[in-house]
C-alpha positions as CSV (number, residue, x, y, z in Angstrom):
1,M,-7.1,-12.1,25.3
2,A,-7.5,-9.6,22.8
3,K,-5.5,-9.3,19.8
4,Y,-3.6,-6.1,18.4
5,L,-1.9,-5.4,15.5
6,I,1.2,-3.3,15.9
7,L,2.1,-1.3,12.6
8,I,5.8,-0.3,11.9
9,Y,5.9,2.9,10.0
10,G,9.0,4.9,9.0
11,D,10.8,6.7,6.2
12,E,11.8,4.2,3.3
13,K,14.8,5.9,2.6
14,E,16.2,6.3,6.2
15,W,15.7,2.3,6.5
16,A,17.6,1.9,3.2
17,A,20.6,4.0,4.1
18,A,21.0,2.0,7.4
19,T,24.6,0.6,7.5
20,P,24.8,-3.1,7.9
21,E,25.7,-2.7,11.4
22,E,22.8,-0.6,12.0
23,R,20.7,-3.2,10.4
24,K,22.0,-5.8,12.9
25,Q,21.1,-3.6,15.7
26,K,17.7,-3.3,14.7
27,E,17.4,-7.2,13.9
28,A,18.8,-7.8,17.4
29,A,16.4,-5.3,19.0
30,H,13.4,-7.0,17.1
31,L,14.6,-10.4,18.4
32,A,14.5,-9.2,21.8
33,F,11.3,-7.7,21.4
34,M,10.0,-11.1,20.4
35,A,11.7,-12.9,23.1
36,A,10.3,-10.4,25.6
37,A,6.5,-10.9,24.0
38,G,7.0,-14.7,23.9
39,S,3.7,-16.5,23.0
40,R,1.9,-13.1,23.0
41,V,3.5,-12.7,19.3
42,V,0.9,-14.6,17.2
43,G,2.4,-13.4,13.9
44,G,4.3,-10.8,12.1
45,E,6.7,-10.0,9.2
46,E,8.9,-7.6,7.5
47,L,7.3,-6.3,4.5
48,M,9.0,-6.0,1.1
49,P,9.6,-2.2,-0.1
50,P,6.8,-0.1,-1.0
51,D,7.9,-0.2,-4.9
52,T,6.8,-3.9,-4.6
53,A,3.3,-3.3,-3.7
54,T,0.1,-3.4,-5.9
55,T,-3.0,-1.5,-5.3
56,V,-6.4,-2.6,-6.4
57,R,-9.4,-0.2,-6.7
58,R,-12.6,0.0,-8.4
59,G,-12.1,0.7,-12.1
60,D,-14.0,1.3,-15.3
61,A,-17.0,-0.9,-16.2
62,D,-16.8,-2.8,-13.0
63,R,-13.3,-4.0,-13.7
64,P,-10.6,-3.5,-11.0
65,A,-8.1,-0.9,-11.7
66,V,-4.6,-2.5,-10.8
67,T,-1.5,-0.1,-10.3
68,D,1.9,-0.5,-9.0
69,G,2.9,1.0,-5.7
70,P,1.2,1.3,-2.5
71,F,-2.2,2.8,-2.0
72,L,-1.1,6.1,-0.8
73,E,2.0,7.9,-1.6
74,T,3.6,9.4,1.9
75,K,6.9,9.9,3.2
76,E,6.2,7.3,5.7
77,V,5.5,3.7,4.8
78,L,4.5,0.4,6.3
79,G,7.6,-1.6,6.9
80,G,6.2,-4.5,8.9
81,F,3.8,-5.8,11.4
82,Y,3.3,-7.8,14.5
83,V,0.2,-9.6,15.7
84,L,0.3,-9.9,19.4
85,E,-2.4,-11.3,22.0
86,A,-2.4,-9.3,25.3
87,A,-4.7,-8.9,28.4
88,D,-5.0,-4.9,27.4
89,L,-3.6,-2.1,25.4
90,D,-1.2,-1.1,28.4
91,E,0.5,-4.4,27.8
92,V,0.8,-3.9,24.2
93,I,2.0,-0.3,24.5
94,A,4.7,-1.6,27.0
95,L,6.0,-4.2,24.6
96,A,5.6,-1.8,21.5
97,A,7.6,0.8,23.4
98,T,10.8,-1.4,23.2
99,L,10.7,-1.6,19.3
100,P,13.8,0.1,17.5
101,E,11.5,2.3,15.3
102,V,9.8,3.8,18.4
103,A,13.2,5.4,19.2
104,A,14.2,6.3,15.8
105,A,13.6,9.9,14.9
106,H,12.1,8.9,11.4
107,S,9.8,6.1,12.5
108,G,7.1,5.0,14.8
109,V,4.4,2.3,15.4
110,E,0.7,2.3,15.3
111,I,-1.4,-0.2,17.5
112,R,-4.8,-1.3,16.2
113,P,-7.0,-3.6,18.2
114,L,-8.3,-6.6,15.9
115,V,-12.1,-7.2,15.8
116,D,-13.0,-10.5,17.2
117,H,-15.6,-12.4,15.0
118,S,-15.6,-15.6,17.2
């Protein structure tokens, strides 16, 4: 079984503007996704907002430069992720297509295979 990372991107302002009912619906959709995926889900978390991120880059005199905020400033931000074990990409695409962020106009998901170093 290969492992895949599903990155969930979206517009932070749209997520922040969601009503409590919309948040409940989204949470229920994620619970349904995890139930459908079952043991194929080997990890995943919702991330704190981008303003809590810390970026570390090469700085002056071989000292790292540490700045507040995400690596890049973009309209879409990374909001969460899942790590799945699946037979192939088609299986992951079918599961990812059920995530509520796929249906929303301001968000989407990116699937990346993980490198197996074993």
